[in-house]
RODO-2510 file (C-alpha; in nm, 4 decimals, decimal comma):
residues 402
     n   res          X          Y          Z
     1     m     4,0935     0,8913     1,0295
     2     a     3,7750     0,7105     1,0363
     3     m     3,7652     0,7028     1,4175
     4     a     3,8136     1,0353     1,4390
     5     a     3,5354     1,1354     1,2022
     6     y     3,2995     0,8749     1,4041
     7     v     3,3861     1,0475     1,7413
     8     s     3,3410     1,3827     1,5828
     9     r     3,0217     1,2954     1,4387
    10     i     2,8946     1,1308     1,7853
    11     s     3,0096     1,4301     1,9586
    12     r     2,8228     1,6618     1,7129
    13     l     2,4851     1,4632     1,7816
    14     y     2,5297     1,4629     2,1532
    15     t     2,5548     1,8626     2,1421
    16     f     2,2768     1,8605     1,8969
    17     q     2,0216     1,6849     2,1024
    18     q     2,1135     1,9248     2,4235
    19     n     2,0790     2,2388     2,2316
    20     p     1,9463     2,1426     1,8484
    21     i     1,8429     2,5373     1,8211
    22     r     2,2010     2,6311     1,8736
    23     t     2,3803     2,3932     1,6577
    24     f     2,1445     2,4254     1,3918
    25     s     2,1432     2,8055     1,3642
    26     s     2,5006     2,8154     1,2649
    27     s     2,5201     2,8811     0,8821
    28     s     2,8309     2,6833     0,8343
    29     t     2,7150     2,3736     0,9983
    30     s     2,3388     2,3604     0,8772
    31     l     2,3618     2,0630     0,6342
    32     s     2,5361     1,8524     0,9016
    33     s     2,3021     1,9744     1,1712
    34     f     2,0127     1,8764     0,9835
    35     r     2,1679     1,5247     0,9245
    36     d     2,1949     1,5006     1,2947
    37     l     1,8577     1,5821     1,3516
    38     k     1,7136     1,3366     1,1230
    39     s     1,9710     1,0802     1,2864
    40     a     1,8458     1,1963     1,6646
    41     i     1,4920     1,1805     1,5458
    42     k     1,4919     0,8345     1,3870
    43     s     1,7105     0,7011     1,6831
    44     e     1,5443     0,8478     2,0240
    45     q     1,2779     0,6625     2,1516
    46     d     1,1500     0,8932     2,4305
    47     p     0,8783     1,0200     2,2964
    48     l     0,8882     1,3818     2,5269
    49     k     1,2683     1,4510     2,3606
    50     v     1,1241     1,3524     2,0018
    51     a     0,8809     1,6261     2,0652
    52     n     1,1203     1,8598     2,1941
    53     l     1,3440     1,7794     1,9108
    54     f     1,0691     1,8592     1,6681
    55     e     0,9403     2,1495     1,8180
    56     s     1,2935     2,3167     1,8983
    57     s     1,3495     2,2952     1,4792
    58     i     1,0001     2,3655     1,3344
    59     s     1,0873     2,7237     1,2866
    60     i     1,3453     2,6593     1,0294
    61     p     1,2375     2,6413     0,6645
    62     t     1,4603     2,3483     0,5970
    63     f     1,2766     2,1393     0,8472
    64     r     0,9460     2,2395     0,7690
    65     r     0,9880     2,1357     0,4059
    66     y     1,1354     1,7636     0,4826
    67     r     0,8101     1,6134     0,5039
    68     p     0,9394     1,2693     0,5697
    69     l     1,0501     1,3893     0,9726
    70     f     0,6790     1,4781     1,0070
    71     t     0,5825     1,1575     0,9455
    72     l     0,8097     0,9586     1,1425
    73     s     0,7623     1,1752     1,4025
    74     v     0,3883     1,1491     1,4453
    75     h     0,4393     0,7894     1,3857
    76     k     0,7012     0,7182     1,6601
    77     l     0,4433     0,9565     1,9009
    78     s     0,1681     0,7539     1,8148
    79     r     0,3167     0,4164     1,8469
    80     s     0,4138     0,5366     2,2315
    81     k     0,0274     0,6506     2,2288
    82     r     0,1420     0,9962     2,3454
    83     f    -0,1314     1,1574     2,1351
    84     d    -0,0973     1,4826     2,3543
    85     l     0,2302     1,5269     2,2254
    86     i     0,1190     1,4804     1,8627
    87     d    -0,1421     1,7608     1,9030
    88     r     0,1226     1,9929     2,0760
    89     i     0,3776     1,9337     1,7862
    90     l     0,1344     1,9821     1,5042
    91     s    -0,0265     2,2764     1,6552
    92     k     0,2866     2,4413     1,6769
    93     s     0,3386     2,3504     1,3214
    94     i     0,0601     2,5785     1,2401
    95     t     0,1678     2,8465     1,4925
    96     v     0,5252     2,9201     1,3599
    97     s     0,4124     2,9036     0,9839
    98     p     0,4542     3,1967     0,7676
    99     s     0,1697     3,3478     0,6506
   100     s     0,2558     3,2400     0,2719
   101     q     0,2609     2,8367     0,3996
   102     l    -0,0864     2,9269     0,5797
   103     a    -0,2150     3,0577     0,2539
   104     s    -0,1669     2,7003     0,0776
   105     e    -0,4279     2,4483     0,0975
   106     g    -0,1684     2,1623     0,0860
   107     f    -0,0338     2,2914     0,4269
   108     w    -0,3202     2,2186     0,5907
   109     l    -0,4048     1,9004     0,4261
   110     r    -0,0609     1,7838     0,5244
   111     i    -0,1643     1,8337     0,8848
   112     v    -0,4931     1,6950     0,8499
   113     m    -0,3376     1,3587     0,7000
   114     l    -0,0859     1,3706     0,9782
   115     y    -0,3641     1,3789     1,2617
   116     s    -0,5585     1,1189     1,0620
   117     q    -0,2189     0,8797     1,0380
   118     a    -0,2423     0,8923     1,4167
   119     g    -0,6030     0,7947     1,4502
   120     m    -0,6880     1,1383     1,5862
   121     v    -1,0136     1,1860     1,3446
   122     d    -1,1827     1,4870     1,5630
   123     n    -0,8300     1,6737     1,5754
   124     a    -0,7993     1,6377     1,1920
   125     l    -1,1205     1,7603     1,1340
   126     q    -1,0906     2,0526     1,3466
   127     v    -0,7885     2,1841     1,1234
   128     f    -1,0347     2,2298     0,8431
   129     d    -1,2409     2,4756     1,0892
   130     e    -0,9253     2,6720     1,1939
   131     m    -0,8186     2,6858     0,8363
   132     l    -1,1439     2,8420     0,7580
   133     q    -1,1945     3,0625     1,0627
   134     r    -0,8083     3,2013     0,9165
   135     k    -0,9815     3,2975     0,6013
   136     n    -0,6362     3,3111     0,4359
   137     c    -0,6479     2,9906     0,2336
   138     k    -0,9559     2,9181     0,0034
   139     a    -1,0785     2,5699     0,0148
   140     t    -1,1359     2,3507    -0,2869
   141     e    -1,2672     2,0105    -0,3511
   142     k    -0,9125     1,8924    -0,2251
   143     s    -1,0344     1,9699     0,1137
   144     l    -1,3442     1,7925     0,0687
   145     c    -1,1730     1,4783    -0,0770
   146     g    -0,9312     1,5498     0,2434
   147     v    -1,2516     1,5080     0,4761
   148     l    -1,3490     1,1518     0,3240
   149     s    -0,9852     1,0373     0,3187
   150     v    -0,9931     1,0928     0,7086
   151     m    -1,2923     0,8909     0,7311
   152     l    -1,1854     0,5796     0,5142
   153     d    -0,8454     0,5826     0,6343
   154     n    -0,9689     0,5396     0,9810
   155     k    -1,2331     0,3071     0,8832
   156     i    -1,5393     0,5222     0,9308
   157     y    -1,8467     0,4034     0,6803
   158     d    -2,1300     0,4192     0,9181
   159     e    -2,4025     0,6905     0,9247
   160     k    -2,1229     0,9213     1,0600
   161     f    -1,9366     0,9176     0,7298
   162     n    -2,2475     1,0697     0,5652
   163     q    -2,3028     1,3026     0,8321
   164     t    -1,9660     1,4389     0,8218
   165     y    -1,9370     1,4403     0,4592
   166     e    -2,2915     1,6751     0,4832
   167     a    -2,1523     1,9199     0,7089
   168     f    -1,8365     1,9704     0,5579
   169     v    -1,9936     2,0461     0,2009
   170     k    -2,1871     2,3203     0,3768
   171     k    -1,8843     2,4218     0,5879
   172     l    -1,6276     2,4223     0,2842
   173     g    -1,9030     2,5809     0,0402
   174     v    -1,7575     2,3266    -0,2138
   175     s    -1,9497     2,1261    -0,4725
   176     p    -1,8123     1,7950    -0,4849
   177     g    -1,6791     1,6472    -0,8011
   178     i    -1,5634     1,3389    -0,9535
   179     k    -1,2958     1,2461    -0,6802
   180     s    -1,5431     1,3303    -0,4185
   181     f    -1,8121     1,0892    -0,5412
   182     n    -1,5772     0,8118    -0,6002
   183     l    -1,4190     0,8354    -0,2541
   184     i    -1,8162     0,8347    -0,1227
   185     l    -1,8376     0,4935    -0,3375
   186     k    -1,5407     0,3755    -0,1693
   187     g    -1,6933     0,4574     0,1772
   188     y    -2,0257     0,2641     0,0924
   189     v    -1,8452    -0,0348    -0,0438
   190     k    -1,6325    -0,0281     0,2402
   191     g    -1,9127    -0,0335     0,4925
   192     g    -2,0787    -0,3320     0,2794
   193     r    -2,3288    -0,1107     0,1079
   194     v    -2,2324    -0,1991    -0,2519
   195     d    -2,5781    -0,1815    -0,4171
   196     d    -2,6259     0,1986    -0,2318
   197     a    -2,2954     0,2921    -0,4199
   198     w    -2,4365     0,1556    -0,7508
   199     a    -2,7293     0,3543    -0,6883
   200     l    -2,5721     0,6494    -0,6594
   201     v    -2,3682     0,5618    -0,9816
   202     n    -2,7093     0,5494    -1,1284
   203     e    -2,8363     0,8595    -0,9714
   204     m    -2,5145     1,0362    -1,0678
   205     e    -2,5906     0,9289    -1,4476
   206     s    -2,9502     1,0359    -1,4803
   207     k    -2,9571     1,3374    -1,2401
   208     g    -2,6148     1,4918    -1,1596
   209     n    -2,4054     1,7508    -1,3026
   210     v    -2,0787     1,4813    -1,2290
   211     k    -2,0671     1,1783    -1,4475
   212     p    -1,9239     0,8414    -1,3169
   213     d    -1,5884     0,7883    -1,4850
   214     i    -1,3995     0,4432    -1,5149
   215     d    -1,3117     0,4795    -1,1541
   216     s    -1,6538     0,4962    -1,0534
   217     y    -1,7254     0,1775    -1,2091
   218     n    -1,3738    -0,0111    -1,0787
   219     v    -1,4966     0,0775    -0,7030
   220     l    -1,8528    -0,1453    -0,7854
   221     l    -1,6279    -0,4311    -0,9639
   222     g    -1,4347    -0,4343    -0,6640
   223     g    -1,7317    -0,4394    -0,4430
   224     y    -1,9111    -0,6987    -0,6247
   225     l    -1,5743    -0,9331    -0,6731
   226     d    -1,5189    -0,9263    -0,3013
   227     s    -1,9093    -0,9912    -0,2433
   228     g    -1,9209    -1,2683    -0,5030
   229     k    -2,2320    -1,1061    -0,6587
   230     k    -2,1047    -1,2326    -1,0026
   231     s    -2,4364    -1,1265    -1,2080
   232     a    -2,4285    -0,7670    -1,0491
   233     f    -2,0751    -0,7674    -1,1747
   234     d    -2,1185    -0,8590    -1,4998
   235     m    -2,4274    -0,5813    -1,4984
   236     v    -2,1557    -0,3263    -1,4310
   237     v    -1,8998    -0,4564    -1,6893
   238     k    -2,2181    -0,4090    -1,9377
   239     q    -2,2727    -0,0441    -1,8298
   240     v    -1,8751     0,0161    -1,8690
   241     v    -1,9288    -0,1128    -2,2454
   242     e    -2,2448     0,0732    -2,2961
   243     k    -2,1080     0,4036    -2,1824
   244     g    -1,8057     0,3437    -2,4099
   245     l    -1,5608     0,3887    -2,1316
   246     e    -1,2361     0,2891    -2,1671
   247     p    -1,1302     0,0193    -1,9157
   248     n    -0,7911     0,0636    -1,7361
   249     l    -0,5571    -0,1574    -1,5248
   250     v    -0,7995    -0,1886    -1,2392
   251     t    -1,1077    -0,2661    -1,4572
   252     y    -0,9021    -0,5411    -1,6450
   253     n    -0,7611    -0,6846    -1,2860
   254     h    -1,1087    -0,6850    -1,1711
   255     r    -1,2406    -0,8749    -1,4650
   256     i    -0,9427    -1,1149    -1,4333
   257     m    -0,9742    -1,1970    -1,0997
   258     r    -1,3785    -1,2597    -1,1738
   259     y    -1,3025    -1,5102    -1,4350
   260     c    -1,0339    -1,7121    -1,2480
   261     k    -1,2453    -1,7222    -0,9304
   262     s    -1,5070    -1,8692    -1,1973
   263     k    -1,2425    -2,1267    -1,3016
   264     e    -1,3041    -1,9700    -1,6389
   265     c    -0,9164    -1,9212    -1,6687
   266     v    -0,8993    -1,9342    -2,0759
   267     r    -1,1492    -1,6168    -2,0653
   268     a    -0,9088    -1,4704    -1,8222
   269     k    -0,5953    -1,5352    -2,0053
   270     k    -0,7635    -1,3723    -2,3237
   271     l    -0,8535    -1,0546    -2,1233
   272     l    -0,4851    -1,0340    -2,0502
   273     d    -0,3801    -1,0754    -2,3873
   274     e    -0,6606    -0,8094    -2,4759
   275     m    -0,5460    -0,5453    -2,2267
   276     i    -0,1794    -0,5737    -2,3618
   277     s    -0,2835    -0,5335    -2,7106
   278     k    -0,4852    -0,2666    -2,6259
   279     g    -0,1801    -0,0718    -2,4592
   280     v    -0,3007    -0,1176    -2,0989
   281     k     0,0337    -0,2045    -1,9198
   282     p    -0,0303    -0,5204    -1,6940
   283     d     0,1158    -0,5450    -1,3242
   284     s     0,2315    -0,8363    -1,1368
   285     s    -0,1362    -0,8924    -1,0071
   286     s    -0,2569    -0,9096    -1,3607
   287     y    -0,0640    -1,2316    -1,4653
   288     n    -0,0035    -1,3718    -1,0741
   289     a    -0,4086    -1,4186    -1,0712
   290     v    -0,3945    -1,6010    -1,3859
   291     i    -0,1396    -1,8357    -1,2664
   292     f    -0,3103    -1,8981    -0,9559
   293     g    -0,6029    -1,9746    -1,1724
   294     f    -0,4766    -2,2402    -1,3969
   295     c    -0,2987    -2,3908    -1,0715
   296     k    -0,6482    -2,4158    -0,9061
   297     v    -0,7686    -2,6216    -1,2068
   298     g    -0,4737    -2,8176    -1,2469
   299     d    -0,3835    -2,6619    -1,6130
   300     f     0,0123    -2,6336    -1,4771
   301     d     0,1380    -2,5990    -1,8453
   302     s    -0,0856    -2,3002    -1,8908
   303     a     0,0375    -2,1754    -1,5827
   304     r     0,3865    -2,2113    -1,6767
   305     k     0,3587    -2,0387    -1,9847
   306     v     0,1673    -1,7153    -1,8402
   307     l     0,4458    -1,7491    -1,5921
   308     e     0,7303    -1,7279    -1,8795
   309     k     0,4896    -1,4658    -2,0659
   310     m     0,5572    -1,2283    -1,7570
   311     v     0,9268    -1,2639    -1,7557
   312     s     0,9499    -1,2131    -2,1352
   313     d     0,7082    -0,9452    -2,1870
   314     g     0,8875    -0,7247    -1,9509
   315     y     0,6326    -0,5214    -1,8297
   316     v     0,6843    -0,6153    -1,4536
   317     k     0,9829    -0,6977    -1,1861
   318     t     0,9443    -1,0715    -1,1827
   319     t     0,8107    -1,1575    -0,8251
   320     s     0,8297    -1,4771    -0,6487
   321     f     0,4534    -1,5279    -0,5877
   322     g     0,3908    -1,7080    -0,9333
   323     y     0,6901    -1,9331    -0,9053
   324     y     0,5820    -2,0042    -0,5323
   325     t     0,2025    -2,0945    -0,6501
   326     l     0,3397    -2,2877    -0,9422
   327     m     0,5536    -2,5194    -0,7248
   328     k     0,3283    -2,5379    -0,4475
   329     h     0,0289    -2,6493    -0,6307
   330     m     0,2662    -2,8927    -0,8751
   331     v     0,3906    -3,0536    -0,5668
   332     e     0,0647    -3,1059    -0,3937
   333     e    -0,0926    -3,2795    -0,6933
   334     g     0,2091    -3,5055    -0,7326
   335     e     0,4133    -3,3156    -1,0206
   336     i     0,7259    -3,3880    -0,8748
   337     d     0,9622    -3,3345    -1,1797
   338     g     0,7864    -3,0053    -1,2328
   339     g     0,7988    -2,8624    -0,8822
   340     l     1,1658    -2,9575    -0,8947
   341     k     1,2136    -2,7509    -1,2200
   342     i     1,0243    -2,4630    -1,0581
   343     c     1,2049    -2,4841    -0,7134
   344     k     1,5809    -2,4483    -0,9040
   345     d     1,4308    -2,1786    -1,0806
   346     i     1,3325    -2,0024    -0,7529
   347     i     1,6761    -2,1076    -0,5767
   348     q     1,8523    -1,9876    -0,9202
   349     k     1,6663    -1,6341    -0,8465
   350     k     1,7983    -1,6370    -0,4858
   351     w     1,4746    -1,6440    -0,3297
   352     v     1,3971    -1,8825    -0,0598
   353     p     1,1195    -2,1778    -0,1647
   354     p     0,8301    -2,2313     0,0521
   355     f     0,8930    -2,4418     0,3379
   356     e     0,6242    -2,6976     0,3531
   357     a     0,6321    -2,7231    -0,0609
   358     t     0,9868    -2,8090    -0,0443
   359     k     0,8816    -3,0591     0,2433
   360     i     0,6670    -3,2258    -0,0034
   361     l     0,8931    -3,2074    -0,2923
   362     v     1,2123    -3,3657    -0,0850
   363     n     1,0184    -3,6475     0,0077
   364     g     0,8088    -3,7048    -0,3334
   365     l     1,2005    -3,7209    -0,4915
   366     v     1,2882    -3,9475    -0,2141
   367     k     0,9915    -4,1596    -0,2536
   368     d     1,1238    -4,1871    -0,6622
   369     s     1,4614    -4,2800    -0,5752
   370     k     1,6197    -3,9476    -0,6635
   371     a     1,7675    -3,8734    -0,2888
   372     d     2,0939    -3,7322    -0,4470
   373     e     1,8717    -3,4311    -0,6143
   374     a     1,6781    -3,4125    -0,2663
   375     k     1,9713    -3,3342    -0,0722
   376     e     2,0989    -3,0839    -0,3324
   377     i     1,7904    -2,9220    -0,2898
   378     v     1,8141    -2,8957     0,0819
   379     g     2,1471    -2,7837     0,0885
   380     n     2,0815    -2,4956    -0,1828
   381     l     1,7810    -2,3800     0,0637
   382     k     2,0145    -2,3830     0,3709
   383     k     2,2567    -2,1572     0,2146
   384     r     1,9812    -1,8970     0,1902
   385     l     1,8687    -1,9064     0,5644
   386     r     1,9834    -1,7413     0,8643
   387     g     1,8647    -1,7179     1,2048
   388     s     1,5430    -1,8024     1,2807
   389     a     1,4403    -1,8755     0,9785
   390     l     1,7295    -2,1681     0,9729
   391     e     1,6078    -2,2921     1,2766
   392     s     1,2362    -2,3281     1,1375
   393     w     1,3857    -2,5307     0,8559
   394     g     1,5796    -2,7391     1,0956
   395     k     1,2351    -2,8509     1,2392
   396     i     1,1411    -2,9607     0,9016
   397     e     1,4302    -3,1228     0,7676
   398     a     1,4413    -3,3523     1,0926
   399     s     1,1135    -3,5028     0,9616
   400     l     1,2433    -3,5794     0,6178
   401     h     1,3642    -3,9427     0,4681
   402     i     1,6879    -3,8315     0,3454
***
C-alpha cells in the first residue's frame, strides 16, 4: 500500500510538471495538485522551470494567497542570478491580479519587497510608480516606509537614501509619520551618521509635528553603543528619562550592554532586575549580556547565578550561549571543577560543548589526576557527534593526553 501511494504521488507530480494548469484545474484534485505544485517548486533546480511553474499557476487564487511560494521562487531565481525571470514572474503577478487585489496597498508592497529581496532596487521602486499610475490604490505612510525599507535592506545609506526618500514623499503625496522618521534614523545610524540622527531627533522635538518615541531613542542608543561613545549614550538615556518615555526591551538591552562593555556588571544586573520588576520581559540577550559581562571580569559565581536565574525565571527558552560562555571562560581561567559541572549540564541538555573549551577542560582534568572523568566527558561528547563534526573532534582528541 505504501509503495502504491508513493508511485501514485510521483505520477501526479510528473503529470503536474508536464502540465501544471491542467492538473490544478480539476476541482476534485485541487488540494493534492497544490501540494504537488509546492513540492515541484521546492525541488526544481532549473530556474526556467521554476518560472514556468510559477507563471502557469499565478492566475489561481489559492496560489496567489500562498505567499511562501512567492518568496521561495524569488529566492531560487535570485540564487541562480536569473533576475530577468524574477522580473517576468512578478510583472505577470501584477498583470493577472484582479482589480480587488490591485486596490490593496499591501499587495503592491509585497511585490516591492520581493524585488528588494532579490536586490533589484530600481525595479522595486518602479512598482510604486506603476501603483500610482493605475490610480486604483491610495498610498499611505506604509508605502513611504516601504521605500525606506528597500533602501535599508539593500544597505543604501548614502546620499541616494535621502534623495529617494524626498522624491517619494512628493510622488506619494504622503506626510511622513513616526514610523518613517524612525526608518530614516536607522539609515543615518547604519551609514555612520549617528550625530545627524540625534540632530534629527532634536529637530523633531523642537519643530516637527511628529514627536520622537522610545523607538527613536533606541535607534540612537544602538548607534552610540556600537560607536563606543559612552557620554553621548548616557545623554540619550538622560533625554529618555526627562521626556518621561517608558523604556522597553530594546532600551534595557542597550543599557545593559553599555554597562557590561564598561565592566559595570553589577549595575547591569540591577537593570535586569529593574526591567523584570517593571513588567518588561527580558529575552535571552538580556541574560546572556550580563553572563558574558561577569565572565569577562572573572566573577563566575555571579555569572552562574544569572544563568540559574534565566532558567528559573522562565521568561525565555534556555539557550546554549550562556552555558558555553561560562564554560569557556571558567576553563580558560583554570576553574576546572566549575567548568566540568557546566560541561555536564551542557551534555545533559543534549547540546555539544564547545570543542576548544572541552580540550582545555580534558587536559586540566588529566593534570589534576582525574583521567576517568576526562574520558567520561570525551565519551559522552562523541555520542552527540556525526559526520564532519566527529572528524573535527577526532583531530582534537588525537592531541589529548588521555
